[in-house]
C-alpha positions in Angstrom: 65.8 82.5 116.4 68.6 85.4 117.0 69.7 84.2 113.3 66.5 84.7 111.9 66.3 88.2 112.6 70.1 88.9 111.5 70.6 89.5 107.6 72.7 86.8 106.0 74.6 89.6 104.1 75.6 92.0 106.1 74.9 90.4 109.5 73.3 93.4 110.7 69.6 93.3 112.1 66.9 92.7 109.7 64.5 95.7 110.8 61.3 94.4 109.0 61.6 90.9 110.5 62.3 92.4 113.9 59.3 94.6 113.5 57.1 92.0 112.4 58.0 89.6 115.0 58.9 92.0 118.1 57.4 95.1 117.2 57.2 96.1 121.4 60.5 95.0 121.1 62.1 96.6 118.2 64.0 99.7 119.6 66.1 97.5 122.6 66.8 94.8 119.8 68.3 97.6 117.2 70.2 99.4 119.9 72.2 95.8 120.3 75.3 95.8 118.1 75.6 92.4 116.6 79.3 91.4 115.2 79.7 91.8 111.4 82.8 89.9 111.2 81.5 86.4 112.8 82.7 86.6 116.7 81.6 83.9 118.6 78.9 84.2 121.2 80.4 84.1 124.7 79.8 84.8 129.0 80.4 87.9 130.0 80.5 89.3 133.5 79.3 93.1 133.6 80.3 94.2 136.7 84.1 94.5 136.0 85.8 96.2 133.5 87.5 92.9 131.8 84.1 91.2 131.5 85.7 88.1 133.5 84.2 87.3 136.9 86.5 88.0 140.0 85.5 87.5 143.9 85.7 91.0 144.7 83.3 92.1 142.2 81.0 89.3 143.2 81.4 90.7 146.8 80.4 94.4 145.5 77.5 93.1 143.7 76.2 91.4 146.6 76.8 94.4 149.3 75.4 96.9 146.6 72.2 94.6 146.3 72.1 94.3 150.3 72.3 98.0 150.7 69.6 99.1 148.1 67.2 96.6 149.5 67.8 98.0 153.2 67.8 101.5 151.9 64.0 100.9 150.2 63.3 99.9 154.0 64.3 103.2 155.6 64.9 106.8 155.2 68.0 107.0 156.5 69.5 108.3 153.0 72.2 106.9 150.6 73.7 103.5 151.0 77.5 103.6 152.8 80.0 104.1 150.2 82.5 101.0 150.8 84.5 101.4 148.2 85.3 105.2 148.7 85.8 104.8 152.5 87.5 101.3 152.6 88.7 99.4 149.8 89.8 102.1 147.4 92.4 103.5 150.3 96.1 103.3 149.7 96.6 101.0 152.7 98.2 97.8 153.4 95.6 94.8 152.7 95.6 94.1 156.4 94.7 97.2 157.7 91.7 97.4 154.6 90.5 94.2 155.8 90.0 95.4 159.5 88.7 98.5 158.6 86.0 96.5 156.8 85.6 93.8 159.9 85.2 96.9 162.3 82.9 98.7 159.4 80.6 95.4 159.9 81.1 95.0 163.7 82.5 91.7 163.0 85.4 92.1 165.2 85.8 90.0 168.4 84.5 92.7 170.8 83.5 91.5 174.4 79.6 92.6 173.4 79.8 90.6 170.2 81.2 87.5 172.1 78.5 87.9 174.3 75.8 87.7 171.9 77.3 84.5 170.9 77.2 83.0 174.3 81.1 82.8 174.2 82.0 84.7 177.4 80.6 85.6 180.6 82.7 89.0 181.3 82.3 91.2 178.6 83.5 94.4 180.4 86.5 96.6 178.9 89.4 95.7 180.6 90.5 99.1 181.2 87.6 101.0 182.6 84.7 98.3 183.1 82.3 99.6 180.8 80.2 97.3 178.2 83.4 96.6 175.4 81.6 97.7 172.0 83.7 98.5 169.1 82.9 101.9 169.4 83.7 101.8 173.2 87.5 100.3 172.7 88.1 102.7 169.6 86.7 106.2 170.7 84.8 106.1 174.1 87.3 104.1 176.6 89.6 106.9 178.0 92.5 105.5 176.7 91.1 105.7 173.5 90.4 109.3 173.8 93.7 110.3 175.1 95.0 108.5 172.0 93.3 111.0 169.4 94.0 113.7 171.6 97.5 112.7 170.7 97.0 112.8 167.2 99.1 114.6 164.6 96.4 116.8 163.4 96.1 120.7 163.4 92.8 120.4 165.0 92.5 118.1 168.3 90.2 115.2 167.5 87.7 114.7 170.4 85.7 111.9 170.3 82.9 111.9 172.5 80.1 108.6 173.3 78.0 109.6 170.3 81.5 108.8 167.7 81.0 105.9 165.9 83.4 104.1 163.2 81.4 104.7 160.6 81.0 108.8 161.0 84.9 109.0 162.0 86.1 107.6 159.1 83.9 109.6 157.0 85.0 112.8 158.7 88.7 111.8 158.9 89.3 112.5 155.3 89.0 116.3 156.0 91.4 116.0 159.2 94.8 118.1 158.0 98.0 116.3 159.3 100.8 118.8 160.9 104.0 118.7 158.8 106.2 118.1 161.7 105.1 114.4 162.0 106.2 113.6 158.4 102.8 111.9 157.0 100.8 113.1 154.0 97.9 110.3 153.9 94.8 109.6 156.3 96.0 108.7 159.6 92.6 107.4 160.6 93.1 103.8 159.7 96.7 103.9 161.5 95.3 105.1 164.4 92.3 102.3 164.8 94.7 99.6 163.9 97.2 100.5 166.7 94.3 101.2 169.5 92.8 97.9 168.4 96.0 96.1 168.9 97.1 98.1 172.0 93.7 96.8 173.5 95.1 93.1 172.3 98.3 93.3 173.7 96.6 94.5 177.1 93.7 91.6 177.3 95.9 88.5 176.1 99.6 89.6 176.9 98.9 91.5 179.7 101.4 94.1 178.0 100.4 97.7 179.0 101.1 100.7 176.6 100.5 104.3 177.1 98.2 106.4 174.8 101.3 108.1 173.6 103.2 105.0 172.7 99.8 104.1 171.1 100.0 107.4 169.0 103.6 107.6 168.2 103.3 103.7 167.0 100.4 104.7 164.4 102.3 107.3 162.9 105.6 105.4 162.7 104.0 102.5 160.8 102.3 105.1 158.6 105.5 107.1 158.0 107.5 103.7 157.1 104.7 102.9 155.2 104.5 105.8 153.1 108.5 106.0 152.7 108.1 102.6 151.1 105.8 103.3 148.7 107.6 106.7 147.5 110.8 104.2 147.3 109.4 101.7 145.1 110.9 101.5 141.2 108.6 103.3 139.0 107.8 102.3 135.5 108.6 104.5 132.7 106.6 102.6 130.4 103.5 104.2 128.5 100.7 101.8 129.3 99.1 103.4 125.8 102.6 103.1 124.0 102.5 99.7 123.3 105.1 98.2 121.0 102.9 98.0 118.0 102.0 101.7 118.5 106.0 102.3 118.5 106.4 100.1 115.3 103.8 102.2 113.6 105.3 105.8 114.7 108.6 104.6 113.1 107.3 102.6 110.1 107.7 104.8 106.8 104.5 103.2 105.3 102.3 103.4 108.2 99.1 105.3 107.1 97.3 107.5 109.9 93.9 107.5 110.4 91.7 110.0 112.6 88.4 108.9 113.4 85.6 110.5 115.4 81.7 110.7 115.9 79.1 112.9 117.1 75.4 111.8 118.9 72.2 113.2 119.2 70.9 111.3 122.4 67.4 112.7 121.5 67.3 110.8 118.4 69.8 107.9 119.2 71.4 108.7 115.8 75.3 109.4 115.1 77.4 110.4 112.3 80.5 108.6 112.2 83.9 110.3 110.7 87.4 109.0 109.3 90.2 110.3 107.5 93.2 108.8 106.1 96.8 110.6 106.2 100.1 109.7 105.3 103.2 110.7 107.5 103.0 114.5 105.7 99.6 114.7 106.7 98.4 114.8 103.1 94.9 113.4 103.3 94.3 110.0 101.1 90.7 109.0 101.8 87.9 110.4 104.0 84.7 109.1 104.8 81.4 109.3 107.0 78.3 107.5 107.3 75.2 108.1 109.5 73.7 105.4 112.0 70.6 105.1 113.9 69.7 103.2 117.3 72.9 104.1 118.8 72.2 104.4 122.9 75.3 105.8 124.1 78.3 108.1 123.0 81.0 105.4 124.1 79.3 103.1 121.5 79.6 105.8 119.0 83.3 105.8 118.9 83.6 102.3 119.0 81.6 102.2 115.7 83.6 104.9 114.3 86.8 102.9 115.0 85.2 99.7 113.7 84.2 101.1 110.2 87.4 103.0 109.9 89.7 100.2 110.4 87.0 98.1 107.7 87.6 101.2 105.4 91.5 100.6 105.7 91.2 97.1 104.8 89.2 97.9 102.0 92.1 100.2 100.8 94.7 97.5 101.5 96.7 99.4 103.9 99.2 97.5 105.4 100.4 99.3 108.3 97.7 101.5 110.0 97.8 103.6 112.6 94.0 104.8 114.2 94.1 107.9 116.4 90.9 108.4 118.7 90.1 111.1 121.3 88.1 108.4 123.5 91.2 107.9 125.9 88.9 105.2 127.6 88.0 103.4 124.3 92.1 103.5 123.1 92.8 102.0 126.4 90.3 99.4 126.4 91.3 98.2 122.9 95.0 98.5 123.6 94.4 96.5 126.9 92.0 94.1 125.3 89.5 94.6 127.6 85.5 94.2 126.4 82.8 95.7 128.2 79.3 94.1 127.8 77.9 97.0 126.2 80.6 96.8 123.3 81.6 93.0 123.6 80.6 92.6 119.9 81.9 95.6 118.5 84.9 95.3 120.4 85.3 91.7 119.5 85.3 92.8 116.1 88.1 95.4 116.7 90.2 93.0 118.2 89.6 90.7 115.3 90.9 93.3 112.9 93.9 94.4 115.4 95.5 91.6 116.7 94.1 88.3 115.2 96.5 85.9 113.1 93.9 86.6 110.5 93.9 90.5 110.8 94.3 92.2 107.3 97.4 94.5 108.6 101.0 93.9 109.1 101.2 96.1 111.7 98.2 98.1 113.5 97.5 100.1 116.2 95.1 102.1 118.0 96.2 105.3 120.2 94.6 108.5 121.7 94.9 111.9 120.5 93.7 115.1 122.0 90.3 116.3 120.8 91.9 119.8 119.6 94.1 118.0 117.1 91.3 115.9 116.1 89.3 118.9 114.7 88.8 117.5 110.8 87.2 114.2 111.7 85.2 115.6 114.3 84.0 118.1 111.4 83.4 115.3 109.2 81.6 113.5 111.9 79.1 116.7 112.6 78.3 117.3 109.1 77.2 113.6 108.3 74.8 113.8 111.1 73.5 116.9 110.2 72.9 115.7 106.6 71.9 112.3 108.0 69.1 113.5 109.9 68.0 116.2 107.6 69.0 119.1 109.5 70.4 122.3 108.5 73.7 123.2 108.8 
C-alpha cells in the first residue's frame, strides 16, 4: 500500500493519490519523509537516541507510563522525576541502585518484612520505634545526630515529617563547607552510610557512633571525587572524526555551508547551500522550498541531504559539509538515527559512509551560526519567495 502512494521516479509522496485515498490523513502522511535513495525499512525504538532498544530506556518507559497513569488519578502534582533525582547523578552504580530501592520503599526494613510476614519483631534495634525506611534514615535519634554532624553550612534537622523523596530534592540546594573537601551532593553518601551502619548493628552487633558514620560518608565521597578527577582525560574531539581531519587538510576539499529556515504556522521551509573552495571563492549555490515539514530539526536534515545530492551532481569527490545544528552534526557523525528523521538520516549515512558513496572523502561538521550567515540568508530568501511573501 505504501508503494502505491509513492512516485516511482522521485521516490516522494504522490500527493494526488494520497488526497484521493486518504484525505483525512493527507497532512500526516506528507509530513513523513521517505528515503529517496532506497533505504530499507527497519524496526526502531523511539525512546532512545540511537533508535535501539535498551533495558534502561524500556524501564524508563514503563515508569513514565505508570506515573502518568497515577497522576491522572490524583491531584498531587507532576510525576516524580526519577532521572533527575537518581539516575542522572554522578555516583557509584551501587549508590544509584540503593537510592532507587529507597525511593520505591523496597529495602528490607522491619516494616516491609512485617508486611511480607517474614519477621514478628519489627521494632528499631536502636530505639524501639517501628522500623520504617524514613525512621532508619531520618527519624531515629541516631540518624538525627548523623545529619547534624554533616558538612553543610546550615545544620540539617530531620523531623518526623521528613521523607526520602522530599529530602533528596531539598539536598540539591544544600551548600558544603569548604574544609571538608567535597564539592558534590553529599545526601546519597549520608543515607548510604546510615543504612550500612544500621546493617552492621543489626547483623554483626558492631556499634558505630553518629560522628563516625558522618565521617565515613564524607570520606567515601571525597575518595570518589578524587578518583574521578584523577581519571585520564581524552583530548579527542568527538566531532573531529578522521574523515573531518582528512577533509581539513586535503587541498581538493570543497566546503559546503547549509542552513534552513522554517515557518511553523505554515509547515513550510526554505533550504539553502553554498559551495566554496579553500579560498572561500563561491563555486555554486542553490535553494529550494519545501512544504509539509513538521519540525525545524527535520528542516536542517533536509538541507544537508539536498546539499550532498547537489555535491554529487557536481562530481565533487572531497566534501566538507558544515551546519549550524550541532545536535544534527553529532548524530550524523556518530551514525545515530532518530525515529523522526530515520529515512533522511539513512540517506545521509549512505551518501557519507557507505561503500557506494559518491565521495572519496566526506565529513559533516558543526559551524557556529555567526559563521553561517550567507547560507542562512539564502534559505530565508528562498522561503519568502516560496510562500510569495514580501521580503
